C-alpha positions as CSV (number, residue, x, y, z in Angstrom):
1,M,89.1,56.0,-26.0
2,L,90.5,54.2,-23.0
3,G,90.7,50.9,-23.8
4,D,92.3,48.5,-21.4
5,M,94.2,50.6,-18.8
6,R,92.9,51.3,-15.6
7,L,91.3,54.2,-14.6
8,G,93.6,55.3,-11.4
9,P,96.8,56.0,-13.6
10,V,94.6,58.4,-16.1
11,A,93.5,60.2,-13.0
12,R,96.8,60.8,-11.7
13,G,98.1,62.3,-14.8
14,L,95.4,65.0,-15.6
15,L,96.1,66.0,-12.3
16,T,99.9,66.6,-13.1
17,Y,98.1,69.3,-15.2
18,V,97.0,71.2,-12.2
19,P,99.6,73.0,-10.5
20,T,98.3,73.2,-6.9
21,I,97.5,69.6,-6.7
22,N,100.6,68.4,-8.8
23,D,103.0,70.0,-6.1
24,L,100.9,67.8,-3.6
25,L,101.5,64.8,-5.1
26,P,104.0,62.2,-4.2
27,G,107.4,62.6,-6.2
28,T,108.2,60.1,-8.9
29,A,108.8,56.5,-7.6
30,G,112.2,55.4,-8.2
31,G,113.5,52.3,-9.1
32,G,111.0,49.8,-7.2
33,A,112.8,46.8,-5.8
34,T,116.4,47.9,-5.1
35,N,115.8,49.6,-1.7
36,S,115.9,46.0,-1.4
37,A,119.1,44.0,-0.6
38,N,118.2,40.9,-1.8
39,Y,116.8,42.3,-4.9
40,C,119.7,43.9,-5.9
41,Y,121.9,41.1,-5.1
42,G,120.0,39.4,-7.4
43,V,120.0,41.4,-10.3
44,W,123.5,41.6,-10.0
45,L,124.2,38.2,-9.9
46,K,122.0,37.5,-13.3
47,H,123.6,40.0,-15.2
48,L,127.8,39.1,-13.9
49,T,126.5,35.3,-14.8
50,L,125.4,35.6,-18.1
51,L,127.6,38.3,-19.2
52,H,130.5,35.7,-17.9
53,A,128.7,32.5,-20.1
54,H,128.6,34.5,-22.8
55,G,132.6,35.8,-22.9
56,M,132.6,38.9,-20.7
57,P,136.1,37.1,-18.6
58,S,136.1,39.1,-15.8
59,V,134.5,41.6,-13.1
60,P,135.3,44.7,-15.4
61,P,136.7,47.9,-13.5
62,V,134.3,50.5,-14.7
63,I,130.7,49.7,-14.6
64,A,128.4,52.2,-15.3
65,E,124.5,51.5,-14.3
66,L,121.5,53.3,-16.2
67,G,118.3,53.8,-13.6
68,P,119.7,52.6,-10.6
69,G,116.2,53.9,-8.5
70,D,115.8,53.7,-4.8
71,S,119.2,52.7,-3.8
72,L,122.6,51.8,-5.5
73,G,122.5,48.7,-4.9
74,V,123.6,46.7,-8.1
75,G,126.5,48.9,-7.9
76,L,127.6,48.3,-4.4
77,C,127.2,44.6,-5.8
78,A,129.7,45.0,-8.4
79,L,132.3,47.2,-6.3
80,L,131.8,44.2,-3.6
81,S,132.6,42.0,-6.3
82,G,135.7,43.8,-7.4
83,A,135.2,46.4,-9.7
84,D,136.9,49.8,-8.9
85,N,134.5,52.8,-10.1
86,Y,130.4,52.9,-10.5
87,V,129.0,55.4,-11.7
88,G,125.1,55.6,-11.7
89,L,122.6,57.2,-14.1
90,D,119.4,58.4,-13.1
91,V,116.6,60.9,-15.0
92,V,115.3,61.5,-11.4
93,A,117.2,61.3,-8.2
94,H,115.9,58.6,-5.8
95,S,119.0,57.7,-3.9
96,S,120.2,58.7,-0.3
97,S,123.4,57.7,1.2
98,E,121.3,56.6,4.4
99,S,119.8,53.9,2.3
100,N,123.1,52.8,0.2
101,Q,124.9,52.2,3.5
102,T,122.1,50.0,4.8
103,I,122.1,48.2,1.8
104,L,125.6,48.1,1.6
105,S,125.8,46.3,5.3
106,E,123.1,43.2,4.3
107,L,125.0,43.1,1.3
108,V,128.1,42.6,2.3
109,R,126.9,40.0,5.0
110,R,125.7,38.1,1.7
111,F,129.3,38.4,-0.2
112,R,130.9,36.7,3.1
113,E,128.4,34.3,3.1
114,R,128.3,33.4,-0.5
115,A,124.5,33.3,-0.2
116,P,122.7,31.6,-3.0
117,N,121.0,33.2,-5.7
118,P,117.4,34.3,-4.9
119,D,116.3,35.1,-8.0
120,H,114.9,32.4,-10.0
121,G,112.9,34.3,-12.7
122,W,113.3,34.5,-16.1
123,P,116.0,34.9,-17.9
124,H,117.0,31.5,-16.0
125,F,120.6,31.3,-15.2
126,D,120.6,28.4,-12.8
127,S,122.7,26.1,-14.5
128,Y,125.7,28.1,-14.4
129,L,126.1,28.6,-10.8
130,D,128.0,26.4,-8.4
131,A,126.1,23.7,-5.7
132,R,125.6,26.9,-3.7
133,Q,123.9,28.9,-5.8
134,F,126.3,30.9,-5.9
135,P,128.9,32.2,-9.1
136,G,131.9,30.9,-7.6
137,G,133.4,29.9,-10.9
138,I,133.2,34.5,-11.4
139,L,133.3,35.5,-7.9
140,D,136.1,32.8,-5.8
141,E,137.3,32.9,-3.0
142,E,140.6,34.6,-3.9
143,L,138.7,37.7,-5.9
144,L,136.1,38.3,-3.0
145,Q,139.2,37.7,-0.3
146,R,140.6,41.0,-1.8
147,A,137.4,42.4,-3.0
148,L,135.8,42.3,0.8
149,R,138.7,43.2,2.7
150,P,137.6,45.4,5.6
151,E,139.5,48.2,4.4
152,R,138.0,47.9,1.6
153,V,134.7,47.4,2.5
154,D,135.3,51.1,4.7
155,A,136.5,52.6,1.2
156,I,133.2,51.5,-0.2
157,R,131.2,52.9,2.3
158,R,133.1,56.3,2.3
159,A,132.6,56.3,-1.7
160,V,128.9,56.9,-1.1
161,T,129.5,59.1,1.6
162,V,132.3,61.3,1.9
163,P,134.8,60.0,-0.8
164,M,138.9,60.4,-0.4
165,E,140.9,60.8,-3.0
166,R,143.2,58.0,-1.9
167,D,140.4,55.4,-1.8
168,P,140.7,52.9,-4.4
169,V,136.7,52.5,-5.0
170,K,134.8,55.5,-6.9
171,V,131.4,56.1,-6.8
172,E,129.4,58.7,-8.9
173,Y,125.8,59.4,-9.4
174,K,124.4,61.8,-11.8
175,A,120.7,62.6,-11.5
176,P,119.4,64.3,-14.1
177,W,121.9,62.8,-17.0
178,F,121.0,64.1,-20.1
179,D,123.8,65.2,-22.0
180,P,126.0,62.4,-22.9
181,H,129.0,64.3,-22.1
182,V,128.3,63.7,-18.2
183,V,130.1,60.7,-18.7
184,E,133.9,60.5,-20.5
185,K,133.6,59.0,-23.7
186,D,135.6,55.6,-23.8
187,S,136.1,55.3,-20.2
188,V,133.4,52.3,-19.1
189,D,133.9,48.8,-19.7
190,L,130.3,47.7,-18.7
191,I,126.9,49.0,-18.4
192,V,123.8,47.4,-16.8
193,S,120.3,48.8,-16.6
194,H,117.4,46.8,-15.7
195,S,113.3,47.3,-16.1
196,V,114.8,50.7,-16.7
197,L,115.2,51.0,-20.7
198,E,110.9,50.6,-21.1
199,H,111.0,54.2,-19.5
200,V,113.2,55.9,-21.3
201,D,111.8,58.5,-23.7
202,D,114.6,59.4,-26.5
203,L,115.5,55.6,-27.0
204,P,117.9,56.5,-30.2
205,G,119.8,58.8,-28.0
206,T,120.0,57.1,-25.1
207,Y,121.8,54.2,-26.9
208,R,124.2,56.8,-29.2
209,A,125.2,57.8,-25.4
210,L,125.7,54.4,-24.5
211,Y,127.9,53.2,-27.5
212,Q,130.0,56.7,-26.6
213,W,130.5,55.6,-22.8
214,L,132.2,52.1,-23.7
215,K,135.7,51.1,-23.8
216,P,136.0,49.8,-27.3
217,G,135.7,45.9,-26.6
218,G,132.7,47.2,-23.8
219,W,130.3,45.4,-22.4
220,M,126.5,45.9,-22.8
221,S,123.3,44.0,-20.4
222,H,119.8,45.2,-20.3
223,Q,116.5,43.9,-19.2
224,V,113.2,45.4,-20.8
225,D,110.0,44.7,-19.2
226,F,107.4,45.1,-21.5
227,K,104.8,44.9,-19.2
228,S,101.9,47.9,-18.3
229,H,102.7,48.2,-14.8
230,Q,100.1,48.4,-13.2
231,L,98.2,51.0,-16.0
232,S,96.1,48.7,-17.6
233,R,93.6,45.3,-17.0
234,R,96.1,42.6,-19.1
235,W,99.7,43.3,-19.2
236,N,100.3,44.7,-23.0
237,G,96.9,46.6,-22.4
238,Y,98.3,49.9,-23.0
239,R,97.9,49.6,-26.9
240,T,94.7,49.5,-26.8
241,C,94.7,52.9,-25.5
242,S,93.7,55.8,-28.0
243,E,97.1,58.3,-28.3
244,G,95.0,61.2,-27.3
245,M,94.2,59.3,-23.7
246,W,97.9,58.3,-23.8
247,T,98.8,61.8,-23.5
248,L,96.6,62.3,-20.6
249,T,97.9,59.7,-18.9
250,V,101.5,60.2,-18.9
251,G,99.9,64.1,-17.9
252,R,103.7,66.0,-16.9
253,R,105.2,63.2,-15.4
254,P,109.4,63.0,-16.1
255,F,108.9,59.6,-16.8
256,L,106.7,56.7,-17.7
257,I,106.5,53.7,-20.4
258,N,107.7,54.3,-23.9
259,R,106.1,51.6,-25.0
260,Q,108.5,50.4,-27.7
261,P,108.5,46.8,-28.6
262,A,111.6,44.7,-28.7
263,S,111.6,44.8,-32.0
264,V,112.3,48.9,-31.4
265,H,115.1,48.1,-28.6
266,L,116.8,45.7,-31.2
267,R,116.9,47.9,-34.5
268,L,118.5,50.9,-32.0
269,L,121.2,49.0,-30.3
270,Q,122.6,48.1,-34.0
271,E,122.2,51.3,-35.6
272,A,124.0,53.0,-32.7
273,G,127.0,50.1,-33.6
274,F,126.7,47.7,-30.7
275,T,127.4,43.8,-31.6
276,V,124.2,41.9,-30.5
277,I,125.9,38.4,-28.5
278,R,122.5,37.3,-26.8
279,Q,118.8,37.9,-26.8
280,D,116.1,36.2,-25.2
281,K,111.9,37.3,-25.6
282,H,109.8,36.4,-23.2
283,V,106.7,35.2,-24.4
284,R,102.8,35.3,-23.2
285,D,99.6,34.4,-25.0
286,D,97.4,36.0,-22.6
287,G,96.9,39.4,-23.4
288,I,94.7,41.6,-25.7
289,G,94.1,40.1,-29.0
290,R,95.1,42.0,-32.2
291,S,91.4,43.3,-32.9
292,E,91.8,45.5,-29.6
293,L,94.6,47.2,-30.7
294,A,94.6,51.1,-30.8
295,P,95.3,52.4,-34.5
296,R,98.9,53.2,-33.7
297,W,99.5,49.2,-32.8
298,A,97.9,47.6,-35.6
299,G,100.8,47.1,-37.7
300,I,102.8,45.8,-34.6
301,S,104.5,42.0,-35.9
302,D,102.7,39.1,-33.7
303,E,106.1,38.4,-31.9
304,D,106.4,42.2,-30.8
305,L,102.7,42.5,-29.4
306,N,103.3,39.3,-26.7
307,C,106.6,39.8,-26.0
308,S,106.7,40.8,-22.6
309,G,110.2,40.9,-22.2
310,L,113.9,41.5,-23.5
311,Y,117.3,40.5,-22.4
312,V,119.9,41.3,-24.8
313,I,123.8,40.9,-24.1
314,A,125.7,43.3,-26.5
315,R,129.2,44.4,-27.6
316,K,131.2,47.8,-28.4
């Protein structure tokens, strides 16, 4: 049963089963808009500002990002904000040194200008910003003068190309990551992800790995997108698709979307040992109706069915 699904994504999934054709198809897309400095800047300001508003006192020294995608732009923002070490973890390698250098130059300019928040989307955080629409209460002048020293920016630039042992910053990019031991236990202060966890197949294992990596008292900030990613005509139309048709749609792609609702993410977070500090749900009433649900989703709650996004802050 195709349900509300678009034919194009289903056809592409089918083509992945044909080896000679599959080799000619474009590679799996990366992290969408992360090849934009403006996007990465807005994402970082959002996570940093909301974390600080809920108790994280300052920019932590060691930051990991799950699913950086087309660039390490969010991690570069963290380093330009004063972090010392950044680890990016992807299932498929997308990031390139050339794109990272271009985005770094653009980000340096934004931070030096104290550029205003470009992202006014959900969850809203403008009320936590100063008159410039910049998180000046977190990234004050003294901090930014230290973080943006020319020699430190040069060290960040080297860190994404030819790192030197004596440099004050460190960048690691691990792709693919499947083994939680790729990151040392209790070594990370903060983990962030943005529109990534909806793509992860092994959610229980991933949340356990995140818990293992964080130091005691460490922070996490995740935004999860439950929309269809253009797979269906309506934003939650993928829940009308039969399981057999869904298997064909996914095909042999390394990832697509896992279709797990917000309640599953929150349960797995707590089962892994995290304490949820904040949770926000974006609710819509313009999706599919309950009568259209495929059998697998017949028992889904109204809250999960109508939840198009989740933002959560948690601590170890």
